[in-house]
C-alpha positions as CSV (number, residue, x, y, z in Angstrom):
1,M,-0.1,0.1,-0.1
2,A,1.2,3.4,-0.9
3,I,1.2,6.0,1.6
4,S,1.3,9.5,0.1
5,T,0.4,11.5,3.5
6,F,1.6,10.9,6.9
7,I,-1.2,11.6,9.2
8,I,-1.1,12.0,12.9
9,V,-4.0,10.4,15.0
10,G,-4.4,11.9,18.2
11,D,-3.2,9.5,21.3
12,N,-2.1,10.1,24.8
13,I,1.6,9.3,24.1
14,H,2.7,11.1,27.1
15,C,1.4,8.7,30.0
16,T,1.1,5.0,28.7
17,R,3.2,4.3,25.8
18,I,6.9,4.0,27.7
19,L,9.1,1.3,26.9
20,K,12.4,0.7,29.1
21,V,16.0,1.5,27.5
22,G,18.0,-1.9,27.8
23,G,14.7,-3.8,28.2
24,K,13.6,-6.3,25.8
25,S,12.3,-3.8,23.2
26,V,14.8,-1.1,23.4
27,L,18.4,-2.4,22.7
28,P,21.7,-1.0,21.3
29,A,22.8,-0.7,17.6
30,E,25.8,-0.2,15.7
31,G,27.6,3.3,16.1
32,G,26.3,3.7,19.7
33,K,22.6,4.1,18.1
34,Y,19.6,2.4,19.6
35,V,16.4,0.9,18.2
36,I,13.0,-0.4,19.2
37,H,12.6,-3.9,18.2
38,Y,9.0,-5.0,17.4
39,K,7.1,-7.6,15.2
40,S,4.9,-6.7,12.1
41,G,3.6,-9.7,10.1
42,G,5.5,-12.2,12.3
43,K,8.7,-10.7,10.8
44,P,11.2,-8.9,13.4
45,K,11.5,-5.0,12.5
46,Q,13.4,-2.1,14.0
47,L,12.7,1.7,14.6
48,P,15.7,3.4,15.1
49,V,15.9,6.1,18.0
50,P,16.8,9.4,16.8
51,P,19.4,11.4,18.8
52,V,17.1,13.9,19.9
53,F,15.5,11.4,22.0
54,M,18.5,9.8,23.7
55,E,19.7,13.2,24.9
56,S,16.5,13.5,26.7
57,A,15.9,13.4,30.6
58,A,13.4,10.4,29.8
59,W,16.4,8.5,28.4
60,R,18.6,9.6,31.0
61,D,15.7,7.6,33.3
62,E,15.9,4.9,30.7
63,K,12.7,5.9,29.4
64,V,11.4,6.0,25.7
65,K,7.9,7.2,24.4
66,H,7.8,4.8,21.6
67,C,4.9,6.2,19.9
68,A,6.6,9.6,19.7
69,V,9.8,8.2,18.2
70,A,7.3,6.6,15.4
71,I,5.8,9.9,14.7
72,W,9.2,12.2,14.8
73,Q,10.4,9.5,12.3
74,G,7.5,9.9,10.2
75,N,7.8,13.6,10.1
76,Y,11.4,14.1,10.3
77,G,13.6,11.2,9.9
78,D,15.6,10.4,6.8
79,A,14.0,8.1,3.7
80,D,14.5,4.8,6.0
81,G,13.4,6.7,9.2
82,K,10.1,7.8,7.5
83,A,9.4,4.5,6.3
84,A,10.0,2.9,9.7
85,G,8.0,5.4,11.8
86,I,5.3,4.8,9.2
87,A,5.2,1.0,9.4
88,Y,5.3,1.2,13.4
89,I,2.4,3.1,13.6
90,Q,0.6,1.0,11.0
């Protein structure tokens, strides 16, 4: 399915959508980066965590708002990041 526009649907992403950094879903990747691991269609996928999230107070508290990461990637990421953010939300 081709998507020409990224549409954000309202959700309370600040309260209930938090993952633990270093937990089973948010793990280190190459080059000091982190990714959020998830499955879609039974296949493993990864959502890259942008540096802006890794520089936050929440990150220092070992927390990341994964829906916010996906929305950020969908809007501001490079081509791979945009695709990953859209796929995560879908």
